C-alpha positions as CSV (number, residue, x, y, z in Angstrom):
1,X,108.1,162.0,102.6
2,X,109.5,163.5,99.4
3,X,112.8,165.6,99.1
4,X,114.2,166.6,95.7
5,X,112.1,164.0,93.9
6,X,113.2,161.2,96.3
7,X,110.4,159.3,98.0
8,X,110.8,157.2,101.1
9,X,108.9,156.1,104.2
10,X,109.6,154.0,107.3
11,X,107.1,151.3,108.2
12,X,109.1,150.3,111.2
13,X,110.9,152.2,113.9
14,X,110.8,149.7,116.8
15,X,112.6,149.7,120.0
16,X,113.4,146.7,121.9
17,X,115.4,147.5,125.1
18,X,118.8,148.6,123.7
19,X,118.0,147.6,120.3
20,X,116.5,149.6,117.5
21,X,115.1,148.3,114.1
22,X,114.4,150.7,111.2
23,X,112.8,149.5,108.0
24,X,111.0,150.9,105.0
25,X,111.3,151.9,101.3
26,X,113.1,154.4,99.1
27,X,112.2,155.3,95.4
28,X,113.6,157.6,92.7
29,X,112.9,156.9,89.1
30,X,116.6,157.6,88.0
31,X,118.6,156.7,91.1
32,X,118.9,154.0,93.5
33,X,119.6,153.8,97.2
34,X,123.2,152.7,97.8
35,X,123.4,152.8,101.6
36,X,121.7,153.7,104.8
37,X,123.3,154.5,108.2
38,X,122.6,155.7,111.5
39,X,123.5,159.3,112.3
40,X,123.8,161.4,115.6
41,X,123.6,158.2,117.8
42,X,126.2,156.2,119.6
43,X,126.1,152.5,118.5
44,X,127.6,149.4,119.8
45,X,126.9,147.4,116.4
46,X,124.9,148.1,113.3
47,X,123.6,145.8,110.4
48,X,122.1,147.4,107.3
49,X,120.6,146.1,104.1
50,X,119.4,147.9,101.1
51,X,118.0,146.7,97.7
52,X,115.5,144.2,99.3
53,X,112.0,143.7,98.0
54,X,109.2,145.7,99.8
55,X,105.8,144.1,99.3
56,X,104.1,147.4,99.8
57,X,105.7,149.2,96.9
58,X,106.4,146.4,94.3
59,X,103.4,147.1,92.3
60,X,103.9,150.9,92.1
61,X,107.7,151.0,92.0
62,X,109.1,147.6,91.4
63,X,111.3,145.2,93.4
64,X,114.4,146.1,95.4
65,X,113.0,149.3,97.1
66,X,113.2,148.1,100.7
67,X,115.9,149.1,103.3
68,X,116.5,148.0,106.9
69,X,118.7,149.1,109.8
70,X,119.2,147.2,113.1
71,X,121.5,148.8,115.6
72,X,122.5,148.1,119.3
73,X,123.1,151.1,121.6
74,X,124.9,151.2,124.9
75,X,121.8,152.7,126.6
76,X,118.1,151.9,126.5
77,X,115.8,154.4,124.7
78,X,115.6,156.3,121.4
79,X,117.4,159.7,121.4
80,X,115.6,162.6,120.0
81,X,118.7,163.3,117.8
82,X,118.8,159.9,116.3
83,X,118.6,160.1,112.3
84,X,119.0,158.0,109.3
85,X,121.3,159.2,106.3
86,X,120.2,158.1,103.0
87,X,123.0,157.9,100.2
88,X,122.2,157.1,96.5
89,X,124.4,155.8,93.9
90,X,124.5,159.2,92.2
91,X,125.9,160.8,95.5
92,X,122.6,162.4,96.7
93,X,122.4,162.3,100.4
94,X,120.0,163.4,103.2
95,X,120.0,162.9,107.0
96,X,116.5,162.7,108.5
97,X,115.6,162.6,112.1
98,X,114.0,159.4,113.1
99,X,111.3,161.1,115.0
100,X,110.5,163.1,111.8
101,X,110.3,159.8,109.8
102,X,108.0,158.4,112.5
103,X,105.7,161.4,112.4
104,X,105.5,161.3,108.7
105,X,104.5,157.4,108.8
106,X,101.9,158.1,111.6
107,X,100.3,160.9,109.6
108,X,99.1,158.3,107.0
109,X,97.3,156.0,109.5
110,X,93.6,156.2,108.9
111,X,92.4,156.6,112.6
112,X,92.7,160.3,112.6
113,X,90.9,161.1,109.5
114,X,88.3,158.6,110.5
115,X,87.6,160.7,113.7
116,X,87.8,164.0,111.9
117,X,85.0,162.8,109.6
118,X,83.0,161.5,112.5
119,X,83.3,164.8,114.4
120,X,82.5,166.9,111.1
121,X,79.5,164.8,110.5
122,X,78.3,165.3,114.1
123,X,78.8,169.1,114.1
124,X,77.0,169.3,110.9
125,X,73.7,168.0,112.7
126,X,71.5,170.8,114.1
127,X,71.4,170.6,117.9
128,X,73.3,167.2,118.0
129,X,73.6,165.5,121.3
130,X,76.8,163.3,121.5
131,X,77.5,160.6,124.5
132,X,81.2,160.1,125.1
133,X,81.4,156.5,126.7
134,X,84.5,156.4,129.2
135,X,85.6,159.9,128.2
136,X,87.1,160.8,131.8
137,X,90.2,162.9,131.0
138,X,92.5,160.3,132.6
139,X,95.2,160.8,130.1
140,X,94.8,164.6,130.3
141,X,92.7,164.4,127.0
142,X,89.1,165.7,126.9
143,X,87.9,164.7,123.5
144,X,84.6,166.3,124.1
145,X,86.2,169.7,123.4
146,X,86.8,168.7,119.9
147,X,83.0,169.2,118.8
148,X,82.4,172.6,117.9
149,X,78.6,172.7,118.1
150,X,77.4,169.4,119.4
151,X,76.1,169.2,123.0
152,X,78.5,166.5,124.6
153,X,77.8,164.3,127.7
154,X,80.8,162.5,129.0
155,X,79.8,159.2,130.8
156,X,82.5,157.5,132.9
157,X,82.5,154.7,135.6
158,X,84.7,157.1,137.7
159,X,84.3,160.6,138.5
160,X,86.6,163.3,136.9
161,X,86.8,166.9,136.2
162,X,85.1,166.5,132.6
163,X,82.6,163.8,133.7
164,X,79.0,164.7,133.5
165,X,77.5,161.4,134.5
166,X,79.0,158.8,136.7
167,X,77.7,155.4,135.7
168,X,78.2,152.1,134.0
169,X,78.0,151.8,130.2
170,X,76.1,148.4,130.7
171,X,73.1,150.4,132.0
172,X,72.8,153.3,129.4
173,X,69.1,152.8,129.2
174,X,68.7,153.3,133.0
175,X,70.9,156.5,132.8
176,X,69.5,158.2,129.7
177,X,66.1,158.4,127.9
178,X,65.4,156.3,124.9
179,X,66.4,157.9,121.5
180,X,68.2,160.8,123.4
181,X,71.5,161.0,121.5
182,X,72.3,161.6,117.8
183,X,75.8,160.0,118.0
184,X,78.0,157.8,120.5
185,X,81.7,157.5,120.6
186,X,84.2,155.7,122.7
187,X,87.9,155.7,122.7
188,X,90.1,153.0,124.3
189,X,87.1,151.8,126.5
190,X,85.7,148.7,124.8
191,X,88.6,146.5,126.0
192,X,87.5,147.3,129.5
193,X,83.9,146.5,129.2
194,X,83.0,143.0,130.8
195,X,80.1,142.6,128.3
196,X,80.4,144.7,125.3
197,X,77.6,142.9,123.6
198,X,75.4,144.3,126.3
199,X,76.8,147.8,125.8
200,X,76.0,147.6,122.0
201,X,72.5,146.7,122.8
202,X,72.3,149.7,125.3
203,X,73.8,152.0,122.7
204,X,70.9,151.1,120.4
205,X,68.4,152.1,123.1
206,X,69.7,155.6,123.7
207,X,70.3,156.4,120.1
208,X,68.0,158.0,117.6
209,X,66.8,156.1,114.5
210,X,69.7,156.6,112.0
211,X,72.1,157.7,114.9
212,X,75.8,156.8,114.4
213,X,78.5,155.6,116.7
214,X,82.4,155.7,116.4
215,X,84.3,153.1,118.6
216,X,88.0,153.0,119.1
217,X,89.8,150.3,120.9
218,X,92.7,147.7,120.5
219,X,93.4,144.5,118.6
220,X,96.9,144.1,120.2
221,X,98.2,145.8,123.3
222,X,99.7,144.8,126.6
223,X,97.6,144.0,129.6
224,X,96.7,147.2,131.6
225,X,94.1,148.3,134.1
226,X,93.9,144.7,135.6
227,X,91.6,143.1,136.5
228,X,89.5,145.0,134.1
229,X,91.1,144.2,130.7
230,X,88.8,141.8,129.1
231,X,88.9,142.0,125.3
232,X,90.7,142.7,122.0
233,X,89.0,143.3,118.7
234,X,90.0,142.7,115.0
235,X,88.3,144.4,112.4
236,X,86.0,141.5,111.9
237,X,85.1,141.2,115.5
238,X,82.6,144.1,115.1
239,X,80.3,142.0,113.1
240,X,79.4,140.0,116.3
241,X,78.4,143.3,118.1
242,X,76.9,145.6,115.5
243,X,74.7,143.7,113.2
244,X,71.0,143.5,112.1
245,X,70.0,141.6,115.2
246,X,71.5,144.3,117.3
247,X,70.0,147.0,115.1
248,X,73.1,148.3,113.4
249,X,74.8,148.3,110.1
250,X,78.6,148.8,109.8
251,X,79.5,151.8,107.7
252,X,83.6,151.6,108.0
253,X,86.0,149.8,109.9
254,X,89.8,149.9,110.2
255,X,93.0,148.7,111.8
256,X,96.2,150.7,112.4
257,X,99.4,150.8,114.1
258,X,101.1,147.5,113.6
259,X,102.7,145.8,116.6
260,X,105.3,142.9,116.8
261,X,104.1,140.0,118.8
262,X,107.1,137.9,120.1
263,X,107.3,135.5,123.0
264,X,109.5,135.9,126.0
265,X,110.9,132.5,125.7
266,X,112.0,131.2,122.4
267,X,110.5,128.2,120.9
268,X,111.1,126.7,117.4
269,X,107.4,127.0,116.5
270,X,107.7,130.8,117.1
271,X,110.9,131.2,115.2
272,X,109.6,133.8,113.0
273,X,106.8,135.2,115.1
274,X,107.9,138.9,114.3
275,X,106.8,138.3,110.7
276,X,103.3,138.3,111.8
277,X,101.6,141.5,113.2
278,X,99.0,142.8,115.3
279,X,97.3,146.2,115.3
280,X,97.3,148.7,118.4
281,X,94.0,150.3,117.0
282,X,90.7,148.8,115.9
283,X,87.8,151.1,115.1
284,X,84.3,150.9,113.6
285,X,81.8,153.4,112.6
286,X,78.1,152.1,112.7
287,X,74.6,153.4,112.0
288,X,71.5,152.5,114.0
289,X,68.9,150.9,111.6
290,X,66.3,149.7,113.9
291,X,65.7,148.5,117.3
292,X,67.8,145.8,119.1
293,X,66.1,142.4,118.9
294,X,68.3,140.8,121.7
295,X,68.4,141.3,125.4
296,X,71.0,140.5,128.0
297,X,69.9,140.9,131.6
298,X,73.2,140.2,133.4
299,X,75.1,143.1,134.9
300,X,78.8,143.1,135.7
301,X,78.1,143.5,139.5
302,X,76.3,140.0,139.2
303,X,79.6,138.5,138.0
304,X,82.4,140.2,139.9
305,X,83.0,142.1,142.9
306,X,86.0,144.1,141.5
307,X,85.8,147.6,140.3
308,X,87.6,149.4,137.4
309,X,90.9,150.8,138.9
310,X,91.4,154.5,139.0
311,X,94.7,156.4,138.5
312,X,96.5,158.2,135.6
313,X,99.6,156.0,135.2
314,X,100.7,155.0,131.6
315,X,101.9,151.4,131.9
316,X,104.3,152.1,128.8
317,X,106.2,154.8,130.3
318,X,109.4,154.0,132.1
319,X,109.2,154.7,135.9
320,X,112.1,155.9,138.1
């Protein structure tokens, strides 16, 4: 974010019950940040720091550009009115809403642009057919509507208003003809697939030669939709699923949305666990280069009698 030649960005706005931590960097070529303060929010206590090193901008702007705020409030939550006041040594000052600072930071995450490029590429294919794996509008989101010209088929294990085919992604080859689709995509589904390597092979079967696929899932996220929450994927995990043996090449991959990972119970070996990060989002764009050379004949029903749970609840929203 830039105002009057001042440039700043948050990289953390984290709520932990009644505590909020805000951190980031602030730069001006001829002025220095003197103080940061919480505005428009009732606080019980607050600790602030400026002039600390920020590894993300040292190369571009030099040392001492970082700031942090940690404050305790009498209630749980993050007020829509909460803001940060930046004041410099020259007397320049600006008060920016925390939610605006969050929106600015989120706009720099790569996932949205990656999805946009995928959609534009598919829409440029004459008569393209697209398969959406797990696209039921459970969260009131129907991503199939984002394609302007492609014919989209929504597959889901459960029925729904926008579901075209009810079926198991592990059996794509039974549900669709070989080489039927120009593209496949899936959002927040691969963590719920019991055998994602099998689904990768099935995707190869229903994709045309040269067809592309975009997968969004998670590297770090709380357990949800139990008992059908099986996997988490780093950006390098994709090599195990999409490789020459499964008939794919990886075109692009990314991680985004950093997550703190701390234990419920303190242990000395985890004294600084918050200094490491996980990532909520993990994504990969792949292209089919040839037939899959592997086979996996086991189905989820061979291993479990459970079923993916229905419902529309968000486990991260406060209930009651």
